C-alpha positions as CSV (number, residue, x, y, z in Angstrom):
1,M,-2.4,21.9,36.6
2,S,-4.6,19.1,34.9
3,E,-5.5,21.9,32.4
4,G,-1.7,22.3,31.5
5,M,-1.3,18.7,31.4
6,E,-4.2,18.4,28.7
7,R,-2.8,21.1,26.4
8,T,0.5,19.6,26.6
9,A,-1.4,15.9,25.6
10,H,-3.1,18.0,22.6
11,R,0.2,19.4,21.3
12,D,1.9,16.1,21.4
13,Y,-1.1,14.6,19.8
14,T,-1.2,17.2,16.9
15,G,2.6,17.2,16.6
16,A,2.5,13.3,15.8
17,K,-0.4,13.9,13.2
18,I,1.8,16.6,11.5
19,G,4.6,14.4,11.6
20,M,2.8,11.8,10.0
21,W,1.6,13.8,7.4
22,L,4.9,15.2,6.3
23,F,6.2,11.5,6.5
24,L,3.4,10.3,4.2
25,F,4.7,13.4,1.7
26,T,7.8,12.2,1.3
27,E,6.5,8.6,0.7
28,F,4.3,9.9,-2.0
29,F,7.4,11.5,-3.6
30,L,9.1,8.0,-3.3
31,F,6.6,6.9,-6.0
32,F,6.1,10.1,-8.0
33,A,9.6,9.5,-9.7
34,P,9.2,6.2,-11.2
35,V,5.6,7.1,-12.0
36,L,6.8,10.1,-13.7
37,L,9.3,7.8,-15.8
38,Y,6.8,5.5,-16.8
39,T,4.5,8.2,-18.3
40,I,7.4,9.6,-20.2
41,Y,8.4,6.3,-21.4
42,R,4.5,5.2,-22.1
43,F,4.3,8.5,-24.7
44,R,8.0,7.0,-26.4
45,Y,6.6,3.4,-26.4
46,H,3.0,3.4,-26.6
47,E,2.5,0.1,-28.5
48,A,4.7,-1.8,-26.4
49,F,3.6,-0.6,-23.3
50,V,-0.2,-1.5,-24.4
51,A,0.8,-4.9,-25.5
52,S,2.8,-5.5,-22.4
53,S,-0.3,-4.3,-20.1
54,H,-2.4,-6.9,-22.0
55,E,0.1,-9.8,-21.0
56,L,-0.7,-9.1,-17.1
57,D,-3.4,-10.7,-15.3
58,L,-6.2,-8.1,-15.2
59,A,-8.8,-10.4,-13.0
60,T,-5.9,-10.7,-10.3
61,G,-5.1,-6.8,-10.5
62,S,-8.7,-6.3,-10.0
63,I,-9.3,-8.6,-7.0
64,N,-6.1,-7.1,-5.3
65,T,-7.8,-3.6,-5.5
66,A,-10.8,-4.9,-4.1
67,I,-9.3,-6.6,-1.3
68,L,-6.9,-3.1,-0.6
69,L,-10.3,-1.2,-0.7
70,T,-11.7,-3.6,1.4
71,S,-8.9,-3.4,3.9
72,S,-9.3,0.6,4.2
73,L,-12.7,0.0,5.1
74,T,-11.8,-2.2,8.1
75,M,-8.9,0.0,9.0
76,A,-11.0,3.0,9.1
77,V,-13.4,0.5,11.5
78,A,-10.8,-0.6,13.6
79,V,-9.6,3.4,14.4
80,S,-13.4,4.5,14.6
81,A,-14.3,1.2,17.1
82,L,-11.1,2.2,19.5
83,Q,-12.3,6.1,19.3
84,R,-15.8,4.3,20.7
85,E,-14.2,2.1,23.4
86,R,-14.7,-0.9,21.6
87,A,-11.3,-2.6,21.8
88,R,-12.6,-6.2,20.9
89,L,-14.2,-4.7,17.5
90,C,-10.8,-2.8,16.9
91,L,-8.8,-5.9,17.3
92,W,-11.2,-7.8,15.0
93,M,-10.8,-5.3,12.4
94,L,-7.2,-5.2,12.7
95,G,-6.7,-8.8,12.1
96,L,-9.0,-8.5,9.2
97,T,-7.0,-5.8,7.8
98,F,-3.7,-7.9,8.3
99,A,-5.4,-11.1,6.6
100,L,-6.4,-8.8,3.5
101,G,-3.0,-7.5,3.3
102,A,-1.6,-11.1,3.5
103,V,-4.1,-12.3,0.7
104,F,-2.9,-9.1,-1.3
105,L,0.9,-10.4,-1.1
106,A,-0.1,-14.0,-1.7
107,N,-1.7,-12.8,-5.0
108,K,1.1,-11.0,-6.0
109,Y,3.7,-13.5,-5.5
110,F,1.8,-15.7,-7.7
111,E,1.7,-13.4,-10.3
112,W,5.1,-12.5,-10.1
113,A,5.9,-16.2,-10.0
114,A,3.9,-16.7,-13.2
115,K,6.0,-14.1,-15.1
116,F,9.2,-15.5,-13.7
117,S,8.3,-18.8,-15.0
118,H,8.1,-17.5,-18.4
119,G,11.4,-15.8,-18.4
120,I,9.8,-12.4,-18.0
121,Y,11.9,-10.5,-15.4
122,P,14.6,-7.5,-15.1
123,G,17.4,-8.6,-17.1
124,S,16.1,-11.6,-18.6
125,D,16.6,-13.0,-22.4
126,A,13.3,-12.5,-23.3
127,L,12.5,-9.0,-22.3
128,A,16.3,-8.4,-23.8
129,G,14.8,-9.9,-27.3
130,G,11.6,-8.4,-27.2
131,P,10.4,-4.9,-28.9
132,P,11.6,-1.8,-27.5
133,G,9.8,-0.7,-24.7
134,Q,8.7,-3.9,-23.0
135,G,11.8,-4.4,-21.0
136,I,11.4,-0.8,-19.8
137,F,7.5,-1.5,-19.2
138,Y,8.5,-4.8,-16.9
139,G,11.2,-3.0,-15.4
140,L,8.9,-0.2,-13.9
141,Y,6.2,-2.9,-13.2
142,F,8.5,-5.0,-11.1
143,F,10.0,-2.1,-9.2
144,L,6.8,-0.1,-8.5
145,T,4.7,-3.4,-7.6
146,G,7.7,-4.5,-5.4
147,L,8.2,-1.3,-3.9
148,H,4.5,-1.1,-3.0
149,G,4.8,-4.8,-1.6
150,L,7.2,-3.7,0.8
151,H,4.9,-0.9,2.0
152,V,2.1,-3.2,2.4
153,L,4.6,-5.6,4.3
154,A,5.6,-2.7,6.7
155,G,1.7,-1.4,6.9
156,M,1.1,-5.3,8.3
157,T,3.7,-5.0,10.6
158,L,2.6,-1.9,12.1
159,I,-1.0,-3.1,12.3
160,G,0.3,-6.3,14.0
161,V,2.1,-4.0,16.8
162,M,-1.0,-2.0,17.2
163,A,-3.0,-5.0,17.5
164,V,-0.7,-6.1,20.6
165,M,-0.6,-2.6,21.9
166,V,-4.4,-2.6,21.7
167,H,-4.9,-5.6,23.3
168,K,-2.4,-4.9,26.1
169,K,-4.4,-1.5,26.7
170,R,-1.1,0.5,25.7
171,V,-3.2,2.2,22.9
172,S,-6.7,3.2,23.8
173,A,-9.7,5.6,23.1
174,A,-7.8,8.1,25.3
175,D,-4.4,7.8,23.5
176,H,-5.4,6.5,19.8
177,V,-3.0,8.5,17.8
178,R,-0.4,5.6,17.1
179,L,-3.6,3.6,15.7
180,E,-4.7,6.6,13.4
181,N,-1.4,7.4,12.3
182,T,-1.2,3.4,11.2
183,G,-4.1,4.0,9.7
184,L,-3.0,6.9,7.7
185,Y,-0.3,5.1,6.6
186,W,-2.2,1.9,5.3
187,H,-4.6,4.4,3.6
188,L,-1.7,5.4,1.7
189,V,-0.8,2.0,0.6
190,D,-4.3,1.8,-0.9
191,I,-4.0,5.3,-2.9
192,V,-0.8,4.3,-4.3
193,W,-2.3,0.9,-5.5
194,I,-5.5,2.6,-7.0
195,Y,-2.6,4.6,-9.3
196,L,-0.7,1.6,-10.2
197,F,-3.7,-0.6,-11.1
198,P,-4.7,1.2,-13.9
199,I,-1.0,2.5,-15.4
200,F,0.0,-1.0,-15.3
201,Y,-3.1,-3.2,-16.0
202,L,-5.8,-0.7,-17.9
203,V,-3.3,0.5,-20.6
204,R,-4.7,1.4,-23.7
């Protein structure tokens, strides 16, 4: 009986992992279409895209990239710690990952606020009167970074839920698939930003 239960648990674990990978695949295509649109318009309005890119704060973008890369490390450590039955370390790493995500969003908020204060936002008069292509660049910038920000917020929510479940021992070394799937989602968030950072901040 116990052997049969072990096989069932393994099946459930594998199914959860496959389901998560399928979900991440659909998330990838959510970003793929607007990125493809960006690529098409970048060739058409290359000079406007380069000029608009130079108006973005490269330092803030670079700091946010470092923050998310660090958060990927802390998330991986959290999963590894739980697998080794070190729940306390796992909770600390989840807390740190959550905090890094919050700092990322705060930086993005101030970056957006600076643009809005200068009248740069979708549909603004400043963009409407600007060179052809500038409005498209910023439209895609706000859409993709905003969509990514929502994913960061969703990931932080999952991390918070996982921290509570680890604390209550509802997620443990013997049953860590939910935490591992949360980690996969967070890594997706990081990977998406690794693509968004160069296409918006490093256009040449």
